[in-house]
BAFI-3210 file (N, C-alpha, C; in Angstrom, 3 decimals, decimal comma, padded with zeros to 6 digits):
// residues 257
n [1|2|3|4|5|6|7|8|9|10|11|12|13|14|15|16|17|18|19|20|21|22|23|24|25|26|27|28|29|30|31|32|33|34|35|36|37|38|39|40|41|42|43|44|45|46|47|48|49|50|51|52|53|54|55|56|57|58|59|60|61|62|63|64|65|66|67|68|69|70|71|72|73|74|75|76|77|78|79|80|81|82|83|84|85|86|87|88|89|90|91|92|93|94|95|96|97|98|99|100|101|102|103|104|105|106|107|108|109|110|111|112|113|114|115|116|117|118|119|120|121|122|123|124|125|126|127|128|129|130|131|132|133|134|135|136|137|138|139|140|141|142|143|144|145|146|147|148|149|150|151|152|153|154|155|156|157|158|159|160|161|162|163|164|165|166|167|168|169|170|171|172|173|174|175|176|177|178|179|180|181|182|183|184|185|186|187|188|189|190|191|192|193|194|195|196|197|198|199|200|201|202|203|204|205|206|207|208|209|210|211|212|213|214|215|216|217|218|219|220|221|222|223|224|225|226|227|228|229|230|231|232|233|234|235|236|237|238|239|240|241|242|243|244|245|246|247|248|249|250|251|252|253|254|255|256|257]
n.u [022,609|020,228|020,189|018,674|016,551|015,563|014,953|013,318|012,472|010,282|009,128|005,945|005,810|006,779|009,018|009,512|011,770|012,126|015,094|016,510|017,343|018,803|017,661|015,166|013,837|012,820|011,948|013,606|013,882|015,658|015,309|012,562|012,455|013,829|012,108|009,810|010,702|011,061|008,420|007,337|008,547|007,453|004,681|004,769|005,711|004,633|004,848|004,869|002,695|001,786|002,695|004,780|005,455|007,844|009,800|013,303|015,034|013,951|012,645|011,101|008,631|008,232|009,184|008,168|008,348|011,652|012,467|014,744|016,506|015,055|015,035|017,696|018,078|018,190|017,637|014,311|011,899|009,328|008,272|005,997|004,306|003,997|004,579|006,969|006,551|003,983|001,708|000,353|-000,163|-002,497|-003,415|-002,720|-003,639|-002,776|-002,447|-001,121|000,645|001,134|003,625|003,905|006,320|006,897|007,181|004,883|004,481|003,163|004,090|004,884|002,733|000,900|001,870|001,256|-001,550|-002,092|-001,818|-003,328|-003,796|-003,004|-000,650|000,335|003,003|003,248|004,391|003,808|003,087|000,798|000,294|-000,638|001,037|001,382|000,074|001,246|003,698|003,217|002,302|000,418|-001,329|-000,818|-000,261|-002,258|-003,281|-005,187|-007,445|-007,693|-007,820|-010,365|-012,105|-011,459|-011,747|-013,874|-015,421|-015,421|-013,590|-011,329|-011,003|-010,380|-007,765|-006,555|-006,813|-005,459|-003,053|-002,456|-000,980|-001,574|-001,729|-000,950|-002,973|-005,253|-005,372|-006,259|-008,848|-009,960|-009,985|-007,838|-005,642|-005,374|-004,505|-002,715|000,436|003,077|006,313|008,372|006,991|006,010|006,697|006,206|003,456|002,567|003,390|001,737|-000,799|-000,290|000,032|-002,548|-003,873|-002,627|-003,744|-006,000|-007,483|-005,414|-006,305|-008,918|-008,564|-007,411|-009,471|-011,389|-010,150|-009,821|-012,485|-013,653|-012,130|-012,181|-014,883|-015,637|-015,687|-018,183|-021,466|-023,563|-024,330|-025,576|-024,805|-022,022|-021,842|-022,665|-020,595|-017,893|-015,218|-011,976|-010,400|-012,234|-013,333|-011,047|-010,768|-013,074|-012,391|-010,296|-008,065|-008,029|-010,604|-011,977|-010,529|-010,905|-013,722|-013,531|-011,534|-012,851|-015,030|-013,641|-012,578|-010,051|-007,066|-006,903|-004,916|-003,530|-002,897|-002,817|-003,716]
n.v [-008,271|-005,938|-002,538|-000,234|-000,486|-001,604|-004,588|-005,980|-008,599|-009,128|-011,223|-012,022|-009,908|-008,020|-005,470|-002,951|-000,669|002,155|003,173|005,630|008,198|010,450|011,472|012,085|009,688|009,194|007,222|005,204|003,022|000,772|000,811|000,377|-002,238|-003,622|-003,197|-004,434|-007,090|-007,477|-007,349|-009,445|-011,588|-011,240|-011,703|-014,344|-015,748|-017,872|-017,470|-014,791|-012,248|-009,606|-006,461|-003,558|-000,487|002,074|005,158|005,905|008,049|011,373|013,198|012,354|010,054|009,093|010,873|010,264|009,548|009,468|012,178|013,542|011,497|010,402|012,607|012,731|010,899|008,292|004,759|003,650|001,639|-000,560|-002,641|-005,460|-005,422|-002,801|000,643|000,825|-001,827|-002,227|-000,692|-001,866|-004,341|-006,271|-008,662|-009,258|-010,357|-010,017|-007,792|-004,460|-001,847|001,621|003,641|006,822|009,070|012,265|013,739|012,586|012,342|012,517|009,603|008,573|009,129|007,587|005,034|004,866|005,073|002,637|000,952|-000,614|000,547|003,745|005,325|008,374|010,684|013,729|015,623|014,888|015,152|015,145|014,723|014,954|016,025|015,860|017,106|019,611|019,341|018,519|015,893|012,966|011,280|008,279|005,851|004,667|006,622|008,460|006,869|005,539|007,538|009,033|006,919|006,385|008,724|010,124|011,872|014,800|015,926|014,527|015,433|018,034|017,780|016,384|018,052|020,335|019,783|020,384|020,559|018,493|018,639|016,559|016,655|017,484|015,393|013,252|014,132|014,097|011,427|010,151|009,302|007,010|007,612|010,110|010,787|011,849|012,340|010,768|008,659|007,196|004,607|002,945|003,305|002,325|-000,308|-000,990|-001,048|-003,227|-005,254|-005,401|-006,404|-008,888|-010,170|-011,222|-013,849|-014,866|-015,773|-014,954|-012,212|-011,833|-012,751|-010,825|-008,454|-009,053|-009,473|-006,997|-005,106|-006,088|-006,242|-003,645|-003,257|-003,760|-002,499|-002,629|-003,679|-006,153|-007,509|-007,557|-009,158|-011,550|-012,650|-014,995|-015,455|-016,447|-016,336|-016,317|-018,855|-020,327|-019,563|-020,715|-023,393|-023,798|-024,688|-022,750|-021,801|-023,507|-023,341|-020,702|-020,402|-022,535|-021,687|-019,470|-020,703|-022,117|-020,144|-018,902|-017,540|-017,597|-019,806|-019,069|-020,517|-019,886|-021,502]
n.w [-004,058|-002,820|-003,828|-003,870|-002,175|001,087|002,857|005,556|007,797|010,289|012,408|011,365|009,675|006,901|006,204|003,987|002,754|000,855|-000,563|-001,430|-000,418|-001,134|-003,401|-002,565|-002,371|-004,884|-007,751|-010,140|-013,049|-012,242|-009,431|-009,224|-010,191|-008,161|-005,972|-006,942|-006,979|-004,237|-003,290|-004,737|-003,413|-000,863|-001,326|-002,162|000,038|002,476|005,181|005,665|006,436|006,519|005,082|005,327|003,839|003,493|003,427|003,219|005,509|006,614|005,042|002,862|001,745|-000,901|-003,741|-006,147|-009,652|-010,919|-012,334|-013,180|-013,825|-015,939|-017,699|-018,296|-020,199|-019,481|-019,719|-019,940|-018,335|-017,038|-014,372|-014,567|-012,396|-011,797|-010,651|-008,149|-007,817|-006,950|-007,830|-009,958|-009,039|-008,848|-007,883|-005,303|-002,230|000,316|003,120|002,826|004,272|004,164|005,392|005,660|005,472|005,343|002,104|-000,297|-003,373|-006,714|-008,340|-005,881|-004,171|-005,503|-004,965|-002,219|-002,375|-003,512|-001,430|001,500|003,971|005,211|007,111|008,348|008,863|010,776|009,156|006,606|003,121|000,499|-002,978|-006,441|-008,767|-011,511|-013,839|-013,776|-014,893|-017,400|-017,495|-016,434|-013,780|-014,128|-012,964|-011,583|-009,894|-010,981|-011,104|-008,634|-006,618|-006,891|-006,274|-003,679|-002,136|-003,153|-005,926|-006,269|-004,254|-005,129|-007,787|-007,235|-006,417|-008,557|-010,809|-010,214|-009,020|-006,425|-003,116|-000,351|003,077|005,991|008,027|006,638|004,853|006,398|007,007|004,463|003,957|002,911|004,473|007,242|009,778|011,600|012,935|015,231|013,730|014,833|015,801|013,770|012,558|014,697|014,978|012,491|012,744|014,851|013,601|011,938|013,834|014,880|012,644|012,499|014,637|013,649|011,645|009,027|006,464|006,523|006,580|004,044|002,413|002,996|002,061|-000,686|-001,594|-000,978|-002,471|-005,152|-005,465|-005,894|-008,571|-009,490|-010,052|-008,198|-004,779|-004,530|-006,869|-006,505|-004,229|-005,257|-006,629|-007,173|-005,084|-004,905|-002,618|-000,551|-000,801|-000,150|002,529|003,710|003,470|005,208|007,968|009,891|009,814|011,396|013,749|014,737|015,738|017,575|019,378|020,402|021,711|023,623|025,100|024,663|023,122|019,592|017,546|014,840|011,636|009,010|007,048]
ca.u [022,058|019,479|020,868|017,744|015,541|015,946|013,867|013,476|011,361|010,118|007,999|005,084|005,737|007,865|009,165|010,244|012,146|012,706|016,378|017,175|017,052|019,508|016,747|013,860|013,264|012,264|012,236|013,953|013,594|016,317|014,679|011,267|012,696|014,173|010,897|008,941|011,226|010,788|007,010|007,145|008,936|006,463|003,434|004,988|006,153|003,468|005,085|004,762|001,262|001,529|003,865|004,822|006,409|008,164|010,949|014,466|015,198|012,812|012,083|010,197|008,202|008,758|008,829|007,608|009,266|012,898|012,403|016,099|017,012|014,349|015,481|019,086|018,093|018,330|016,710|013,081|011,048|008,508|007,896|004,577|003,550|003,799|005,482|007,379|006,072|002,712|000,544|-000,374|-000,203|-003,925|-003,768|-002,192|-004,675|-002,180|-002,501|000,085|000,491|002,089|004,044|004,300|007,178|007,245|006,562|004,376|003,998|003,180|004,141|004,974|001,363|000,231|002,268|000,452|-002,937|-002,194|-001,780|-004,634|-003,855|-001,968|-000,317|001,121|003,654|002,674|004,992|003,500|002,443|000,287|-000,052|-000,470|001,357|001,775|-000,322|002,119|004,883|002,764|002,072|-000,822|-001,103|-001,249|000,066|-003,408|-003,783|-006,401|-008,581|-007,834|-008,174|-011,821|-012,781|-011,142|-012,182|-015,000|-015,029|-015,114|-012,291|-010,256|-010,780|-009,702|-006,336|-006,074|-006,804|-004,626|-001,763|-002,191|-000,409|-002,490|-000,987|-001,402|-004,235|-006,322|-005,432|-007,126|-010,226|-010,417|-010,048|-006,625|-004,861|-006,120|-004,025|-001,545|001,180|004,379|007,254|009,153|006,094|005,399|006,848|005,501|002,031|002,345|003,512|000,537|-001,830|000,073|-000,237|-003,996|-004,216|-002,120|-004,644|-007,091|-007,105|-004,856|-007,123|-010,093|-008,105|-007,231|-010,803|-012,047|-009,524|-010,107|-013,887|-013,925|-011,503|-012,694|-016,311|-015,843|-015,854|-019,591|-022,260|-024,433|-023,906|-026,097|-023,954|-020,714|-021,971|-022,947|-019,393|-017,076|-013,879|-011,175|-009,913|-013,318|-013,369|-009,908|-011,076|-014,035|-011,784|-009,053|-008,031|-008,342|-012,063|-012,400|-009,796|-011,487|-014,863|-013,105|-010,861|-013,890|-015,781|-012,748|-012,177|-008,601|-006,658|-006,715|-003,561|-003,709|-001,886|-002,818|-004,026]
ca.v [-007,538|-004,758|-001,259|000,888|-000,722|-002,498|-005,481|-006,619|-009,456|-009,122|-012,116|-012,177|-008,609|-007,604|-004,016|-002,564|000,742|002,741|003,651|006,627|009,472|011,562|012,035|012,059|008,373|009,078|005,896|004,975|001,619|-000,243|000,789|-000,284|-003,672|-004,154|-003,196|-005,485|-008,372|-007,552|-007,675|-010,812|-012,491|-011,117|-012,361|-015,789|-016,333|-018,178|-017,052|-013,334|-011,993|-008,165|-005,690|-002,110|000,190|003,428|005,727|006,192|009,456|012,074|014,186|011,868|008,680|009,026|012,015|009,760|009,167|010,230|012,935|013,883|010,306|010,319|013,708|012,501|009,916|006,941|003,780|003,578|000,448|-000,696|-004,037|-005,757|-005,114|-001,366|001,519|000,242|-003,202|-002,247|000,012|-002,753|-005,678|-006,363|-009,991|-009,467|-010,278|-009,731|-006,355|-003,643|-000,575|002,667|004,537|007,960|010,004|013,386|013,946|011,490|013,099|011,798|008,156|008,259|009,107|006,438|003,860|004,867|004,786|001,208|000,221|-000,788|001,468|004,774|006,037|009,523|011,532|015,077|016,421|014,270|015,957|014,298|015,480|014,387|017,251|015,535|018,096|020,790|019,082|017,970|014,454|012,589|010,249|007,085|004,630|004,345|007,762|008,999|005,982|005,173|008,654|009,255|005,805|006,349|009,919|010,768|012,544|016,226|016,150|013,995|016,332|019,208|017,481|015,936|019,114|021,465|019,332|021,029|019,739|018,288|018,262|015,351|016,807|017,481|014,058|012,439|014,594|013,674|009,974|009,607|008,619|006,465|008,149|010,992|010,677|012,516|011,649|009,756|007,566|006,672|003,169|002,302|003,323|001,388|-001,655|-001,214|-001,506|-004,579|-006,184|-005,611|-007,311|-010,218|-010,789|-011,824|-014,987|-014,309|-016,066|-014,095|-010,884|-011,831|-012,853|-009,527|-007,504|-009,420|-009,236|-005,564|-004,366|-006,542|-005,947|-002,270|-003,271|-003,977|-001,307|-002,807|-004,589|-007,493|-008,123|-007,809|-010,291|-012,776|-013,124|-016,021|-014,971|-017,615|-016,182|-016,717|-020,316|-020,811|-019,338|-021,729|-024,716|-023,763|-025,120|-021,581|-021,654|-024,301|-022,873|-019,479|-020,713|-023,416|-020,848|-018,654|-021,562|-022,518|-018,905|-018,738|-016,862|-018,545|-020,025|-019,065|-021,198|-019,355|-022,596]
ca.w [-002,912|-003,240|-003,657|-003,796|-001,136|002,176|003,255|006,866|008,198|011,742|012,633|010,194|008,999|006,005|006,136|002,778|002,819|-000,352|-000,053|-002,286|000,254|-001,779|-004,401|-001,909|-002,641|-006,230|-008,292|-011,528|-013,350|-011,401|-008,107|-009,383|-010,313|-006,834|-005,156|-007,474|-006,497|-002,795|-003,073|-005,234|-002,329|000,209|-001,728|-002,297|001,302|003,309|006,562|005,753|006,359|006,380|004,668|005,542|002,973|003,931|002,741|004,055|005,860|007,208|004,127|001,827|001,487|-002,265|-004,585|-007,389|-010,726|-010,948|-013,579|-013,614|-014,506|-017,215|-018,555|-018,693|-021,268|-018,951|-020,291|-019,155|-018,407|-015,833|-014,106|-014,788|-011,174|-011,703|-009,926|-006,863|-007,741|-006,225|-008,385|-010,867|-008,419|-008,526|-007,397|-003,954|-001,206|001,626|003,400|002,749|004,986|003,796|006,476|004,839|006,201|004,490|000,798|-001,126|-004,516|-007,973|-008,164|-004,463|-003,662|-006,115|-004,176|-000,988|-002,735|-003,818|-000,158|002,144|005,105|005,161|008,348|007,907|009,856|010,787|008,081|005,315|002,085|-000,578|-004,179|-007,770|-009,503|-012,882|-014,849|-013,727|-015,725|-018,669|-017,395|-015,758|-012,759|-014,837|-012,220|-010,745|-009,124|-011,592|-010,850|-007,216|-005,746|-006,840|-005,614|-002,254|-001,388|-003,814|-007,162|-006,187|-003,599|-005,966|-008,913|-006,699|-006,393|-009,858|-011,817|-009,782|-008,515|-005,138|-002,057|000,770|004,284|006,671|008,753|005,645|004,268|007,256|006,821|003,144|003,899|002,279|005,512|008,373|011,051|011,564|014,188|015,169|012,855|015,551|016,183|012,553|012,371|015,806|014,654|011,387|013,294|015,644|012,670|011,512|014,935|014,933|011,553|012,824|015,609|012,886|010,808|007,789|005,296|006,632|006,171|002,596|001,807|003,158|001,139|-002,076|-001,915|-000,908|-003,570|-006,451|-005,508|-006,361|-010,023|-009,799|-009,764|-007,039|-003,726|-004,809|-007,885|-005,903|-003,308|-006,009|-007,292|-006,528|-004,747|-004,534|-001,242|000,357|-000,884|000,631|003,943|004,142|003,511|005,981|009,362|010,718|009,834|012,557|014,920|015,281|016,615|018,672|020,372|021,052|022,631|024,710|025,776|024,537|021,898|018,486|017,023|013,389|010,818|007,655|006,103]
c.u [021,384|020,239|019,897|016,571|016,119|014,735|014,221|012,256|011,365|008,902|007,237|005,045|006,987|007,870|010,065|010,506|012,755|013,970|017,123|016,977|017,717|018,671|015,308|013,080|012,464|012,745|012,579|013,780|014,350|015,717|013,324|011,427|013,009|012,931|009,915|009,395|010,941|009,340|006,627|007,444|007,926|005,194|003,603|005,309|004,956|003,624|004,992|003,321|000,904|002,823|003,677|005,837|006,592|009,361|012,080|014,567|013,909|012,089|010,985|009,887|008,675|008,263|008,351|008,659|010,503|012,999|013,790|016,743|016,381|014,850|016,912|019,204|018,296|017,273|015,507|012,373|010,286|008,194|006,392|003,719|003,465|004,856|005,719|006,943|004,732|001,519|-000,252|-000,423|-001,630|-004,326|-003,230|-003,285|-004,100|-002,187|-001,135|-000,220|001,549|002,364|004,687|005,030|007,589|006,503|006,133|003,713|004,104|003,135|004,275|003,610|000,616|000,627|001,394|-001,004|-003,146|-002,138|-003,167|-004,857|-002,727|-001,847|000,648|001,788|003,076|003,218|004,714|002,789|002,044|-000,071|000,134|-000,214|001,670|001,323|000,568|003,409|004,485|002,507|000,702|-000,516|-001,602|-000,836|-001,033|-004,008|-005,082|-007,621|-008,778|-008,336|-009,670|-012,572|-012,573|-011,660|-013,375|-014,528|-014,620|-013,813|-011,120|-009,960|-010,090|-008,208|-005,799|-005,910|-005,916|-003,226|-001,439|-001,704|-001,358|-001,683|-001,657|-002,754|-005,422|-006,480|-006,317|-008,580|-010,799|-010,589|-008,874|-005,844|-005,773|-005,764|-002,834|-000,880|002,452|005,381|008,007|008,303|005,552|005,499|006,192|004,011|001,721|002,424|002,297|-000,637|-001,546|-000,258|-001,738|-004,460|-003,799|-002,938|-005,782|-006,573|-006,622|-005,694|-008,427|-009,759|-008,002|-008,566|-011,516|-011,480|-009,913|-011,542|-014,210|-013,371|-012,047|-014,184|-016,620|-016,051|-017,314|-020,435|-023,061|-023,887|-024,356|-025,215|-022,585|-020,760|-022,175|-021,705|-018,698|-015,676|-013,075|-010,692|-010,983|-013,464|-012,249|-010,147|-012,012|-013,402|-010,568|-009,200|-008,406|-009,845|-012,669|-011,770|-010,436|-012,668|-014,474|-012,431|-011,861|-014,646|-014,947|-012,169|-010,656|-008,294|-006,461|-005,264|-003,674|-002,560|-001,786|-003,052|-005,229]
c.v [-006,252|-003,481|-000,135|000,658|-001,657|-003,331|-006,125|-007,494|-009,560|-009,959|-012,307|-010,924|-008,372|-006,083|-003,685|-001,065|001,178|003,478|004,501|008,018|010,669|012,205|011,961|010,782|008,315|007,769|005,947|003,476|000,601|-000,330|000,103|-001,796|-004,304|-004,233|-004,267|-006,852|-008,560|-007,936|-009,017|-011,815|-012,447|-011,893|-013,881|-016,485|-016,605|-017,737|-015,542|-012,927|-010,525|-007,493|-004,222|-001,549|001,623|003,920|006,007|007,691|010,073|013,001|013,637|010,385|008,323|010,229|011,566|009,345|010,062|010,954|013,313|012,700|010,191|011,378|013,504|011,500|008,502|006,004|003,612|002,246|000,356|-002,163|-004,233|-005,388|-003,622|-000,628|000,961|-001,213|-003,344|-001,724|-000,824|-004,182|-005,918|-007,693|-010,273|-009,287|-010,010|-008,224|-005,680|-002,283|000,395|003,532|005,749|008,998|011,140|013,367|012,630|012,153|012,276|010,305|007,727|008,189|007,907|005,128|003,761|004,521|003,314|000,344|000,210|000,171|002,465|005,411|007,151|010,214|012,942|015,955|015,845|015,258|015,025|015,169|014,624|015,562|017,037|016,582|019,340|020,598|018,368|016,489|014,195|011,433|008,900|005,779|004,308|005,521|008,324|008,172|005,672|006,341|008,941|008,142|005,833|007,565|010,622|011,651|013,999|016,509|015,659|014,921|017,615|019,023|017,178|017,074|020,292|021,057|019,870|020,034|019,688|017,859|017,113|015,519|016,837|016,107|013,129|012,834|014,131|012,159|009,351|008,764|008,117|007,147|009,060|010,940|011,510|011,673|010,532|008,581|006,815|005,156|002,387|002,222|002,345|-000,052|-001,990|-001,673|-002,933|-005,601|-006,437|-006,550|-008,738|-010,918|-011,540|-012,995|-014,482|-014,589|-015,267|-012,669|-010,815|-011,940|-011,511|-008,501|-007,809|-009,102|-007,742|-004,825|-004,792|-006,269|-004,548|-002,209|-003,406|-002,817|-001,447|-003,806|-006,017|-008,221|-008,465|-009,034|-011,610|-013,364|-014,222|-015,453|-016,155|-017,549|-016,558|-018,235|-020,914|-020,658|-020,424|-023,108|-024,820|-024,347|-023,964|-021,333|-022,452|-023,750|-021,639|-019,727|-021,598|-022,604|-019,979|-019,483|-021,963|-021,332|-018,745|-017,982|-017,893|-018,647|-020,187|-019,750|-020,599|-020,435|-023,371]
c.w [-003,387|-002,909|-003,343|-002,855|-000,093|002,575|004,587|007,122|009,707|012,077|011,334|009,322|008,152|005,936|004,951|002,841|001,490|000,070|-001,087|-001,678|-000,405|-002,881|-003,886|-002,261|-003,937|-006,848|-009,774|-011,797|-012,505|-009,994|-008,170|-009,480|-008,950|-005,941|-005,637|-006,984|-005,013|-002,539|-003,694|-004,118|-001,190|-000,129|-001,735|-000,983|002,211|004,760|006,760|005,463|006,144|005,926|005,029|004,559|003,458|003,136|003,710|004,310|006,380|006,241|003,237|001,953|000,076|-003,037|-005,958|-008,390|-010,711|-012,293|-014,088|-014,337|-015,886|-018,188|-019,055|-019,834|-020,797|-019,517|-019,373|-019,403|-017,101|-015,606|-014,301|-013,584|-010,894|-010,899|-008,524|-006,708|-007,068|-007,019|-009,384|-010,332|-007,926|-007,907|-005,993|-002,913|000,187|001,882|003,360|003,375|004,481|005,014|005,805|005,682|005,269|003,173|000,156|-002,322|-005,791|-007,739|-006,724|-003,811|-004,240|-005,443|-002,937|-001,284|-003,058|-002,570|000,487|003,298|004,944|006,536|007,953|009,082|009,740|009,667|006,693|004,396|000,950|-001,779|-005,414|-008,713|-010,979|-013,915|-014,863|-014,529|-017,018|-018,678|-016,758|-014,816|-013,265|-014,166|-011,216|-010,015|-009,652|-011,223|-009,374|-006,370|-005,739|-006,129|-004,105|-001,487|-002,019|-004,966|-006,967|-005,425|-004,451|-007,139|-008,462|-006,601|-007,789|-010,860|-011,453|-009,374|-007,135|-004,092|-000,858|001,991|005,027|007,351|007,796|005,018|005,091|007,064|005,485|003,044|003,176|003,277|006,625|009,679|010,790|012,934|014,092|014,393|013,576|016,022|014,966|012,442|013,500|015,517|013,525|011,880|014,169|014,778|012,220|012,593|015,084|013,827|011,895|013,902|014,919|012,048|009,452|006,554|005,326|006,200|004,646|001,871|001,870|002,181|-000,300|-002,455|-001,922|-002,115|-004,927|-006,585|-005,988|-007,870|-010,432|-009,300|-008,474|-006,041|-004,033|-005,818|-007,316|-004,991|-004,037|-006,665|-006,481|-006,310|-004,233|-003,085|-000,217|000,361|-000,040|002,129|004,480|004,291|004,410|007,383|010,293|010,815|010,987|013,836|015,548|016,208|017,800|019,774|021,120|022,090|023,836|025,477|025,835|023,251|020,789|018,068|015,508|012,673|009,421|006,619|006,605]
res [x|x|x|x|x|x|x|x|x|x|x|x|x|x|x|x|x|x|x|x|x|x|x|x|x|x|x|x|x|x|x|x|x|x|x|x|x|x|x|x|x|x|x|x|x|x|x|x|x|x|x|x|x|x|x|x|x|x|x|x|x|x|x|x|x|x|x|x|x|x|x|x|x|x|x|x|x|x|x|x|x|x|x|x|x|x|x|x|x|x|x|x|x|x|x|x|x|x|x|x|x|x|x|x|x|x|x|x|x|x|x|x|x|x|x|x|x|x|x|x|x|x|x|x|x|x|x|x|x|x|x|x|x|x|x|x|x|x|x|x|x|x|x|x|x|x|x|x|x|x|x|x|x|x|x|x|x|x|x|x|x|x|x|x|x|x|x|x|x|x|x|x|x|x|x|x|x|x|x|x|x|x|x|x|x|x|x|x|x|x|x|x|x|x|x|x|x|x|x|x|x|x|x|x|x|x|x|x|x|x|x|x|x|x|x|x|x|x|x|x|x|x|x|x|x|x|x|x|x|x|x|x|x|x|x|x|x|x|x|x|x|x|x|x|x|x|x|x|x|x|x|x|x|x|x|x|x]
***
């Protein structure tokens, strides 16, 4: 049984909660392994279409790497899928929503950046403070942040380690929405429900093409690539169901196949 995270399945939605509130949900290798296993199961489960990740308690989404554990000489390792089992999981086409409650710093912010949608509570704080302790944001933060908010705003955070509050995070394009703390999970679930209204293979095709297409310099080159998720969408039953439901003026019944 997992000790450092909790996993709930509510219909088509998997909710993963980092469960180390006593250390502001900072992660050490055993916690990373548990989270990696949780997301392995989510990706492999055909009945689970959207995931939400959040932190236990009200103070922190995740304060990042557990530096006290590292400083104590604890054995260090990392799962192949990266910090929290997400930052190096480049082959997951299913959408993941970060519900950021409180501090998201260092690796905690990098977890959120690896998600597709970020919903933040009003008390959320985002930062990559690694240079202040002689480190660097090497779990994707250095590369994801400039791509997501632009080079100059990103460098303003990367080179100073400054803390960005929730309202500024929305203006910068880090977060999609800011809500009162007691409305955070409701808001995250609302985003999930909107995604679930869409055909799951269409959602995955859209995510895969959008994210992998960023590797190419021009739109024409990105559009010319072959994306397996788009091929799967074209060959699916849902590809017929969507237009049929529209013509029959009813809600579609998605199968995800």
